[in-house]
N, C-alpha and C positions, 0 to 999 in steps of 0.2 A: 321245767323249761330253762331255769337259770343255769344249771350245769351245762346243758347243751349249748346255750347261748355263749357261755364263757368259753367252751371248747371251740366254737366257731370263731369267736373273736380272737382266740389265741393263735389258731393255726391258719386262719384265712386272711386276716388283715395284718399283713406285715409289709412295711415299706410304703412307697408312694404309688398309688394306682397310675398306670400309664395307658393312654389310648393311642394306639398306633394306627396310622392311616397309610395305606399303600398308594403311592402316586408315582406314576411312571414319568421320568426315569429314577426319581430320587425318593428316599424315605422322608416322611415328615412325622413329627410326633407332637403331642400336646400333653404336658405334664399337669396333672390335677392334684392339688393338695388335699389328700383324703382326711377324714376325721381321725382324731387320735384314738388310741386304744381305750382311753378313759370314757369316750363316748359310747363304747360298746359294752362297758361293764356296768352292772347294776350296783346300786348303792350298798346292798347287803352282801356283795360278793367277797369272800375271804381272800381271793387271789389278788384283789386290788391293793390291799395293804402291803402285800409282800412283793409286789412287782416293782421293778426299777422305773422311776419316773422319766428316765431318759428316752428320747424318741429316735432311736437308731434305725436306720433304714435296713431293710432286708438285703443281704449281700447279693443274692441272685438278681433281684430286681434292679439294684444299683448297677450291677454289671451290665444288665440289658440296656439300661439308660445310657451308660457310657459308650457301649458298643453302637447304639443307635446314633448318638451324637457324633461319634467318630465316622460312622457311615455317611451322615449328613455332611460333615466337613469334607470327606472324600468326594462326595457328589458335587459340592461347590467347587473344589479344586478341579475336578474333571470338567465342569462347565466352563471354568475360566480357561483351562487348557484348550478345550474345544473352540472357544471364542478366539483365542490367540491363533490357533491353527487356521481358523476360517479367515481371520484378518490377514494372516500371512499369505494364504492362498489368493485372497482378493488383491493384495498388493502385487503378488507374482503375476496374476492375470493382467493387472493394469500395466505392469512394466512390459509384458510381452505384447499386449495389444496397443499400447500407447506409442507415441513417437517421442524420442528423446531430443533434447536441444543440442546434442552433439551431432546428430545426423544433419547433413547439409543438403538443403534443397537447391533448386536451380536459382532461385532468387538470392539465397545466401551466397552462392558461389560468385555471383556478380558483385556483391557488396562487401564480402568479408573473406579473409584468408582463413581456411580451416585450421592451419597450424597456430595462428594467433588465437583463434577461438577456443582451442582446447588447452592452451598453455595454462590459463588460470585454473581450469579444472584439474589438470595434472598436479599443480601445486597443492590444491586442497586434498587430492587423493593421497599424496605423500604424508601430509599431516594426519590423515585418517588412519592409514596403516601403521604409522608410528605410534599413534595413540592406542590402537588396539594391542600392539606389541607391549607397550609400557603398562597397559592395564593388566594383562596377564602376568607380567613381571611383578607388579605391585600386589596383586591378589596372592600370588605365591609367597611373597615376602610377608604379607599380613598373616597368613596361616603359619608362617615360620616364627612368628612372635614379634615382628617389626611393627609396633604400634606407635605412631607419632600423632599425638594430639595437637601438637604445635610444630611449626616449621623450624624452630630453633633446636639444633642438634648438638650433642657433645662430640666434637670432632676428635678430641683426645681419646675418648672411649672407642670410637670407631677405628682409629689407627692402631690401638692396642689389642684389637681382637685377634685371637690366634688363627693361623691359617693351617688347614689340614684337609685331608681328603674328605672327611665327614663334614667339614665346614665350608665346602666349596661354594655353596649358594650364598651363605652369610657373608663370606669374604667378597664375592662378586657384587652382592647388593651394597655392601659397605663402600666398595670402591665407586659404585655408581652414585651413591649419595654424596660422596666427597667430590666427585667430578661435577655433579650438578650444582653443588654449593659453591665451588670455586670458579667454575667456568660458565655455567648456564644461567644461574640465578641472577648475577649482577647485571648482565645486559638485558635480560628479560624484565627485571625490576626497573631499570632505567627507561626502557621503552614503555612500560606500564605507567610510570610516573609522568612521562612526556604526554601520553594520551590522556591521563587524568587532568593535566594542566589544560590541554586543548578542550577537554570535556567541560571543565569549569568555566573557561572563557566563553565557550559557546552557550553554556547555560546562563551566564550573566547577560549575554546579548539577548537571549530569549526572554529573560526576566525584565530587562529594560524595555523591550518591545511591548511586553504585556502591561507594564506600568504606563507606557505612553498611550496604549489603547484605553486603559482605565481613565487616564486624564482626559482624553478626547471625549469619552462618554460622560464623565463627571461635569465637564465644562460645556458639553453639547456643541463641540467644535465640528463644523463641516463646511465645505466650500459652498458659497452662495453666489449665484450670478447677480449682476447688477440689476437694480429694480427697473431701469429703463428697458433692459433686454426682455424681462418678463412682460412688461407692459406692452412692448412691441409685438410679442407673440399673441397676446390677447386681443390686439387691435385688428387682427384678421390678415388678409392677403397683403396689405400695405405695410405690415410690421417687419420685424427682423427675421427675414427668411433668406439667408445667403444660399448660394448654389452649393449643393451637396452631392457628391458622387458616392454611391454605395456599391461596394465590391463583395462578391461571394466567390472566393476561389474554391474549387472542388475537383475531386479526382476519383472516378469510379464509385461514387457514393449514391447509388440509386435508392438506398433505404431512406434517405433524409432530404433529398433535393426538393420534394414537393412542399414540405412544411417550411423549409427555410425560404424558398421563393415566395410562398404565400405570406410569410411574416413580413418580409421587406416590402412587398407590394402593398401591404396594408399600413405602412408607416404614415402617420398623420403629418404630411408636409405637402406644400403646393406642388402639383405635378410638373409645373413649368420650372420648378427650382430643384428638381431631383432627377438623377439618372442612375439606373441600376444596371450594373455590369455582372453578368453570370460568366465567370472565368472558368471554363470547363477544360480540364486537362485529362479527361478520361480517354483511355486507349481502348475501351470496350465500345464497339459501334452501337450496340443495343442501348447502353446507358446514354451515349451521346444523343441518339435520336429521341429518347424519352425526355431528356432535359430540354432539348431544343423544342419539342412539342409543347412542353409546359410553358416555356417562354412565349411561344406563339399564342397560347391561350390567354396569357395575361396581357399581351399586347392588344389582343382583341377586346379585352376588358378596359382598355384605356391606360394601362400602366406604361410608364416611360422606362422600358427595360430592353436590354440588348443581350444577345448571346454571342460569346466570343470563344473560339477554340484555337489553340496554338498547333501549328504543324510541327515545329521543332520544340520539344518539351524539355528544355534544359533548366536546371536550377531549382527544380521542385517548386514549392510555394513562392519563394522569393523571385524566381524567374517568371512565374505566372503574374505576380503583382507588378514586377518591373515592366513586363511587356504591356500590360494594360495601361500603366501610367504614361507610356510613350505615345498613346493615341493623341491625335491632334486636338480633339475636342476637350481634353482634360484641362487645357489652359483656361477654359471658361469657368472652372469650378474652384471654389476656395477651400472646401473641406472634403475629406474622404472618410467614410465610415466603413469598417471592415468587419465581416462576419464569416466565421467558418460555416461549413455546410450543415452542421447540426444545430446551429444557433437560431433562436427564434425571438428576435427583439419585440418588445411590446410596441403598440402603435405610437405611444408618446415618447419613444426612445430619443428621437432627435430633438424634440422640444425640451427634454430634460438635460441634454448634454451640450448642444450647440450654443445656447445662450451664455455659457461660461466664457466663450471666446470673445464676446463683445467687450470692447474697452480693455482688453488684456492682451496686448500685442506680443508679449513674451510667452504666452501659453501655446505649447505645441501639441499637447495630447490631453484628451479627456478619456479616462478609462472607466468602464462600468464593471460591476461585480457579476460573477457567474452564479446562477442557481441551477439546480439539477432536477430533471423530471424523473430520474430513476435512482435517486439516492438511497431508497429503501428496497431496492430490488434484491440484493443479496448482501452477504457479509462484506465482500470486497468493495462494493459501492458505498456501504456505510463507512468503512474505514477511509476511503478516498475523500468522502465528504468531510470528515474530521480534519484531514490534512488541508484541504482547499479552503475550508471555512477559516482556519487559522491564517492561511496565506493571505486571503483577501481582507478579512476584518482586522488583522493585527499587522502583518508585514506591509501590505500595500497601503493601507490606510495611514499607518504611522509614518512611513516614509513619504507619502504624498503630502501629509499635513506639515511635517517639520522640515523636510529638505527638498520637497517638490521634485523628487526623483524616485523612480522605481522601474522595474523591468516591464515593458509592454507585454501583455499576455497574448498578443497575436490576433486577437479577435475581440469583439464587443467594445471597440474603441473608436474615437473620432480624432483624426489627425488634421492639423493645418497643413495643406499641401506645400506651402512655402517652407515649413519646417522639414518636411521630407526632402525637398530639393536642396535646401541649405546643408543638410547632413550627408548628401551624396546618394540619396535614393536607396532602393532595395538592392542588397548585395547577396550573391549566392555562395559566399565563401564559407559559411557554416550552416548547421542544421537548425540554428536558433536565430533566424533572420529578424524576429520580433525584438529580441534582446539586443541584437546588433544595432538596429536602427535607433533604439532607445538610448544606448550608450553614446552613440555618435551625436545624437541630438542634444543630449545633456552636455557633452563636451563643447558644443557650439552655443551653449547658454540658454537653451529652451527649457521651459518649466512644464511640469506635468501635474494633473489633478486626478485624484481617484474619488469616485462617487460610490460610497458604500450603500447608499439607499436606492441606487438605480441598478436593477438586476436584469440579466439576460439569460433566458433558459437555454440549457444545452444538455448533452448526455455525458455520462461517465462510462468508461470502458467496463463491460460486464464480465469479461473473461480475463484471467490472469495473463494469458498470452498477449492480448492487446495492451493491457496495462504495463506489462514488463517492457514491451517495445517502446511504448510512449515514454516511460521513465528513463530508458536508455538514451533516447534522443534528448530529453530534457536535461540530462546530467553530463553527457559527452559534449554537447554543443557549447555550454558556457566555458569549458576548459579550452576548446578551440578558440573561442572568442577572446579569452583572457590572453592567450599567447599573441594574438594578432593586435589587440588593443592596448596592451601595456605600454609600448613606446608612445602611442598617441596620448594616453592618459598622462604620462610623465611630462610630455612637451606641452600639454594644453595650458590655457590661461586661467582655468578655474582655480578656486582657492585651495590651500593646502588641506583644509578640513574635507572638502569635497573629494579631493584626490584620495585621501586616507579612507573615506567612506567607500569609495568605489573599489579601491584595490583591496583593502583589508576586509571590510565588512561585506560588501556586495559579492566580491569574487572569492577571496580566499576563505573567509570564515564560513559563509553560508553555502558555497558551491564546492569547495575543496576539502576543508577541514572536517565538516560535518559528516560526509560519507566515509572519510578516511578513518576517523577515530571510532565511528559507530561500528564499522566492520572489524577494524584491527583490535579494538578493546574488547568487544563482547563476543566476537566469533573466533578470534585467534588467541589473544593473550589470556583471556579468562579460562578457556579449556587447558592451555599450557600450564597455568599456575596450579591446576589440579595435579599434574604430573611432576611439576617442579614446585612443591609447596613452600620452598624457601623464598620465592617471589610471591608477594601478597597483593591482593586487591581488597581494599576495605569493603565492608558491607554497605556503607553509604554510597559507594560508587556503583555497586551492583544493583542495589535495590532502591534506596531512599531518593537519591537525586533523579534517576530515571522516572520513578513514580511521580515525583513532583513536576518534572517537565511534561510528562504525559497529561497530568492534571491541568497544567496551564494550556497545553495544546488543545484540550477538549473543551475549554471554557466557551469559545465562540459557538460551539454546537452542543448546548447543554442536554439536549435529548439523547445524545450519544454516550452519556456517562456509563450505562451498563456495558459498553464496549471498551472501557479504558484499558483493561488487561489485554484483550486481543489486539488493541491498537499498539500498545507498547511492544508486544512480541512481533507483530507484523512489520513494524518499522525497522526493527533489528533484522528481520528476515529480508526485507527489501534492500538492506545495506549492501548485500552481495551484488545485486544488479547495479546499484548506484556507484559502488566502488569500482566495479569493472568498467562501467561507462566513463567514470571520471578519469581512470588511468588511460583508457582508449583515447579520450579527447585530449588529455594533457600531452601524451607522447605520440599522437597522430597514428594510432594503430589501425588495423584493418577495418574495424567496425565503427570508427569514429564518424564516418560520413554516411552511415546507413540511415535511410529514410523510409519508413513504412507508415502508410496512412492508417490512423487508428480506426479499428472496425466499429461501425455504428449499427445499432439495432432499429433505429427509426421510431423510438418511443416519443409520444407527445402527451402534453397535459390535456385535461378534459376540455379546457377552453379552446385550445388549439384544434382539437378534433371537431368541436362545434363549428368553429369558423371555417375549417376546411370543408365540412359537410355543406355549409351554405354556399361556398364557392363552387363546389362540385355540381350543385344543382344549376348554377348559372352556366357552367361550362358545358353542360349537357345540351344546351340550346344550340351550340355551334356544331359544326360538322367536322369530322376528322377524315384524313386521307385514308384510303383503303389499306395502303401498306402499313400505316401505323396501327390500324385495327388488327391486322394480322400479326404485327409485332407484339401487341399487347397479349394476344392469345398465346403466342409462343412464350412470353414471359410468365404467364400464369401456369403454363405447363411446366416450365422450368422450375418455378417456385414449388409446385407440387412434388417434383422430383427431389428438390432440395430438402423438403420436409421428410421424405422417406429416407434420406441419408442418415446414417447413424453418427452420433456425435462421438468423438474420441478425445481422450485426454492426452496431454503432452507431459512427458516425464522430464523433469529438470534435474540433471545429474549433479550440478554444483550444489543445489539446495539439498539433495538427498545425501551427498557426501558430508556436508556440514551437519546435517541432522544426526547422522551416526557418530560423527566426531563429538558433538555436544552431548549426546546420550552416553557415549563412552566416558567422557569427562565427568558426567553426573554420577556414573557408577563409581568412578575413582574417588569422587568427593565423599561418598559414603564411608570410605575407609578412614577419612580424616574427620568425620562427623561435622562437616561444614554445612549447616542447615540451609541458610539463605542461598549459598552458592549452588547447593544440590537442587533446590526447587527451581531456581532461575534456569540452570542448565537443562533440567528435565523438561520444563514447559517450553523453553526456547527450542530445544531439540524436537519436541513434538510439533511446534509451529513450523519449523523447517521441513519436517516430514510431510505435513499436510500440504504445504506449498509445493514441495518437490513432486508429490503425486498428483498435483493439479486438482486438489479437493476443495479449493476456494474459488468462488466465482463460477461463471458459466463455462461449460466445455465448448470447444470449437468444433465445427463441422469439417 
């Protein structure tokens, strides 16, 4: 048996046994390390001594293994290609089915000139096509042997290159390099250095604010009302309960009117000392009837509440508030609390804010912090929560503690009516009436207090379309206001330091410089330096300082640390909207006065749902008019129809153009082996692509 065994071992066991599995659509294989030939040989076999000890694999089986591996790799490449084709088809379908922001609706025609609207987009498209052309030129030069590891070139060598028919491309490219070195790189480098300086100044300002916030926390500094005011509140009806007017301006917001009205009617304040005004600017008759019926229900419950509707709806929110303040009975009230339609103040809101006014005659405003019932709804709301948490806990709190001035947030605040009247009242000249009244009140010597520990619940925009329009209004309005208020600031009697703070820090640095350098540096200059490598942007500008600033911004919302990278990319993506809005407001372009009510979803916290359920049982005891019951049935039928409507995405052409511009620049950076720049441009381009295709946040109906 030994010779037979030796023969089998000699001819049968060669190489590595391979088990091949057939799986559709790809091959897969499992390599098994088989026993060596020595394991098949007996101790007394004469062939064992003469056989080579090397364990070479059989050539045939090795060939099969390599072929199967190559087939598997080809299958992977095919899968990747299929996935890319599928993604491209999905993008194509979204573009065909979606609505672009270049298209003009009836509302847009009233608010905005289409020529002005597309001018910025045309500017971006020119840069995009230029970058694609240059990328093709650079790739051809790369394969011709032009490899530049650094931007410093030997100009004498380029000038000495021979010119001939065969060297036409080399000569053309050398002339292009000389042209960009002499004429393009110097102004681009100057602009880059200027933006870097602005970037550093703004970063220092952000760092100082964070240090101020740290000091406030370390020393436990916070505004505290006088003890006698608190004691008066605890003494009952005879304590410090001044006359308070509560105003809720709203316009076609049927999703949230019930919860906001219920919240203010449950405020813990003597009913004889409070009056609630529902300032309804709705032009939808169905919504008007619903809100009016809700007010009637609460009047039957004993709430001191009034419904007010304007016939002439001029001036948006500012005109609504101004009209309400002209009522004759307002003179009987000392303070006014303002809440937007989606805000739900806690029952003790007035008891925690109004006492700060007692004994402090210079105090004009007490502002509370916002909290959000839908901050974890999607990625967009999470990123907004990071921004607004920093705004309230750092910016508003530090400015309130150290200089007693900050921008009024338009809601969740209590004003001294005398301060409003002394400052000229509400004006309709800008889209940021809240910031306007705050600036004028500060110029008249009134002080502000921010309460970081008093929160008022509200909603965040859940769709990118709503958030984009909100940010456009928030960034165009301050530039309108800056043009109007600058002469008054210069002529005012406030100190030089306060003038400097208002002009440079409040307006220029945080409202103008921030969106300017953010868009110009990271969306225009950085891609251009890839095609003009003689102008450089250091790695610390592209990566390290932005990462540090994002880390500081996310500190007030520590649970959001996993989203630090998406936050950094999304903020740069939003710089397009903010820059466009800033330019529109600064130069009074067509979209500067566009006002769109932010879309609400009507979400409530669990506590609010319980309280509303209790109130609903009480309301069922009363009777409703027949026409209102029919109206409710019609609304329910309309809601069912709305649910059946398909949601569509909106295609944002400026963001898409910038996405391809940045991706093109990232491809060019590979030729120069610029690692950090490549990854930043790649991920920033992907971020622009996702936003441009409306893949962030909820879609709109």
